N, C-alpha and C positions, 0 to 999 in steps of 0.2 A: 245134509252135508254144511247147510251153515243154518246157524239160529237166527228164527223168527225176529227176533230184535236186535240192533247194532248195540256193542257197547258204547256208551255213555262216553263223551268227551271230560277228560281233565275241568272242571269250571274256570272259568277267568278268573285271576288273582290266585290259584293255586301256588306252593312255593315246593318244587321237586327238587334237591339236590345245589340248593343256596340260587337256582332259579326262579323266575318267577310267569307263571305262564300268562300270554296275554290274550292269545283266542286260538281255537283251532285252524289250522288252514289249508289242509287236507287230511282224507279218511282214507284206507283201500281192506282187503281182505285183512292184509297181515300188522296194521298198524294205523297208528292217526301221527300226525305231523303236526306241531305246533309252532306259533312265533312267542317267545320269551323271550324274557329280557334278564344279564347277566346281572354280578354284584356293581359293579359300574355306568349300568343300563343302555348296553348296549346289545341290539336285536343280535339271537340266534334262534336257529330251526331245531328243535329237539324233537325225536322220534320214539315214541313208544313202542315197544313192541306189544300188541296185545291181538292176537289173532283171532275174528269173529267166529270161527269155525271152532271152537275150542273155550271161550272164556266170556263173559259177561261183565258188566257193571252196570249200577243204577245211573242213576243223574244224580250229580251233586257229591258220590262215593268218588275214592282215588283209588283203591285195589279192589283189583280183577278178582272176579270169583269164577273158579273151575271148578267145574265137577270132577267124584273122585277116578271117573274111570277116563276120562282125557289128561290127565294130571302128566302121567308120562312121557304122554305127547309133547303138549304145552312146556314143560320143561327142557323136555329136548330143543324144541324150536328157540327156547331163548337162552338156552349156551351156544346155539351156534350163533344166535344174533348177537350175542355179550363176545363173541367171537371175532365176529365180523367186526363187531365196534373196534377191537382193539387192534386187529388185523391194519384197518382203513386209517385208525390212525398216527400210524409208520409210514404212509404214504403221501407225500408231499407233489402237488402235481397241479398246474392250471386247469387241467381239462378235469380231474377227479376234486368229487365235492371232500372238500376237508372235515375232518372227525374232529372236533376239541376236546370232548371228551363222553366218557361214558361211564353212569353205573346204576348199580340196584338200588331200586326203592319199589314200594309199592307190589311186592312181591310178583316188581317184572323188571325190562332195562332200558334205560332211556340213551337215546345216542345225541351228543348237542353237536352241532355241524353249522357251520357258515352258513349265514340268513342271506340268499340270494335272491335279486329284485329281477324279474325280467319275466320272460317267458318259456315255454318248453317245446321244444321243435313238433310235436304234435298239434300247436295252437298255430304254429307258422304255417305247417302243408295248409289246416284246414282252411285259412287268412287267402294264402296262396292260392288255391283251389277255387277259392270264390271270383277272386281277381282274373286271372290268367284260365285261358280257353288251351293255349296251344301249347304248353310248356310252364310246368309245376315252379322249379328253381332251373336258373343257368348253371351249365357245366359245373364253370369255374365255381362256384358258388357252393356246388353237393361238394367237389372234389378238394376244394379249400377246408369247410367243413368237418367232413370227415379225416383229413389228414389232422385237423386238434382233438375229435375224438379218439383217433387210432394210438398217438401220442399216449392220451391219458393210456388207457388200454393197456397198451404196450408196458407201461407201469404196471400195471394190477397183477397184469400175466407173472412180469417179475419179480413179483412176489407171493407166488404162488398162488392165488385168487380168481379167481370166473367172476365173471358180474351176473350172469343167470339171467339179467330179466333185460337185455338191452330194447328199447323202444323208442318210437319219438316222442313218447310221454315222461322217459327219463332223460333223454338228454336236453338241459336246460341252456338254454343261451339268456345271459346275462343282458342289464342291460348296455354294459360297455361291450358286448358283444364279442363273448367267450362262451366258447359251448365247454358242457362240463356234465362228467358224468355224474346222475344221481340215482339212489336206491336200487342199492344191488339187492340181490335176491338167491341168499345164502340160506337164512333161515327158512324161507318157502322150497328150497331144495332138497331139505333137510326132512321138511315137514310130508312132500309129498313123498316122500323115495319111503317112509315109514308107516306113512298113513291111507285111508282106503279113498284120496277125492287125490288124483294126479291133476286128468286132464282142467279142470277150473283154475290149477295157480297158475298159469301161464296165457300170455297173451296170444290169441289167434294170429297166424302169416307170421307170428317175430321168433315162434319157438322151435330148435331146431326140430326135426325126427325123432332122435336118440334122446330128446329131455321125454317123450310120451311111453319109455318102454325104461323101465326101473332097470334090466341088465344090462342097460349100457351104458358104457365109458364118455364121460363127460370130460370139454378138455378146452384149451383155447379154439379150436373149428367150431365149438357149441356157442361162443360170441360170438364170432365171424358170420356164422348162417345168420344170427339176428343183423348185424351190421349189414350184410348184403340185404336183406328182407327191408331196414331203413333206409340205405338208398334207392331201391324199388318205390318203397313208397312216395320219397323225396320226387321220383320222376313221375310216377302211376297219380298222384295226391290223395294213393287209399294204399292200404295193407295188401298183401299178397295172399294167394289163398292159402290155409294154415297146412299143416304137413301131412296130416293124416289125409287131406282130400289131396292133396298132390300126388301121394302115394297110388291111389286108385288111378286119377286121370289128370296129369300134369300138363297143364296150360301156361306155364310158368316161359318157356319160349314166344308161347305164341303170343302171349301177352308182350313182352319186351320186343320180339321183330315189329310193332306196328310204331316203336317209339325210334327204330332208324333214321335218319337224316335230322331228329332233333336232337338227339342223343352220340355221341360218337360210337361205334361199336366196341371202341376200346370198355369204356364205362360198361355197357350194354352187357361182353362178354365176363368186368369183374364180378356184377351182380348174378350172374350165372353161373362163377366160378365157386361165390362166397355161400349161393343157395344149392349148390351139390347137395341131392339127398342123402348119397354115400360120403360120411366123414371127412373118410382121405382123398377123396375127389377133392376137399376145399383145402383154400388155404390151411399149411400149418402151423401156421405161427401170423404176429400180426406184422413181424416185420417184412413177411412174402407178401402180402396183404399192399402197408405202405409202397414198397420199392412199383407195385403195379398202380395204383389208383397217383404217383405222380408223374406216371411216364407221358405226362402230358406231350412231351414232342411229337408219339408216335400217334396220335390221335386221326381217324379217320374218321368221315362224314361221307354214308351213303344217302346215294339219290335226291342230292340236291343240284338244284340249277344253278344255273354260274351268278344269278342275280342272288341266288339265296345264299350263296356263298360268301356273296360280297358283302351282302346286308349283317351277317354274321359277324364278317372281318370289321364292318365298320361299327356294331353295336359291341365289340370288345375294344376298340378302339376309345370307343366312347366312355366306355367303363372305368378304362384305365385311367383314360383323365381326370374323371371326377376323382377316383380315390388318390391319384400323385396331387390333382388339388385339395384335398382330404390335408394330405400328409403337410401340403405346404404351408394350407393354414396355422400349423399346429394341431391337428386331430385327426390324430392316428387313430382309425379304428379297426378292428376287427373284423372275422367273416362272419355275416347273417344274413337270411334266406330275402330276396330282394323285396320282399314286403314292408321287411322292418327299416331296410337302408335306408337313410335321410339324406339326399340328391341336394 
């Protein structure tokens, strides 16, 4: 499926579309992301369409090389990537990565985005898991964080788009504490349907079961499954079992039952609802999920002793007091996992 040698990144100092490449930030199976400077010296992130399974590029070269038998599939993904850039450029929302420009050059497509400084939710989960034994994130943090994410996702769906690759690594927490959806997977989805390599396209645990079947209809419920899996990861500190394993033996309810008393019944039920194997049994819209996720007044904690309940209330009071103190001091902060929050 994949080539033995990964395509080389563009050389530092290269100029593409009027932007100067500074360095490679990251690379994956479908492209490379660079830090670059625009004509005014402002930092931007540029994502290059360069699927490693279809194209190669030698060191210090600009143009990819695609084998003739792979050219039609390469162009199909390129067209989807270009359309994705055009669609994202029409969306202006704080929780969706901003596409500033997109252009064709070097027989491929480049997507220019705001350069974000911070860390991914995946990095926060790993850090928090190492720091805390009983609980990865507090429930109020999870609810607030995903309320932000869902506000952005709702706009995406209103533009008749799907993300199709929601996972903690694609939820970026900026240094000013904003949650931003990054790295959409439209081109990846198109290639998976046309090519012979479907399963490796998706991140185990976060891909809905219908993404493993070529004849299944995808929709908002597909992204919602991934949201539920992300919330699960924030609660457990690790991803859930991947969909094919769940079809054989589903341990989701058992895993979540061990968190009763740590998280509310309502939050646990929300995760089960989002991650239903049958797409029709999930929330059919982001709005339906938002309504349930914000029902804080109906939280019910089970298996808690009186002392534990009092301690939880006290922790919440301390947390609220610190937040109010930050506001009073003129440093309004957004929602980030507890391991990132400065007190």
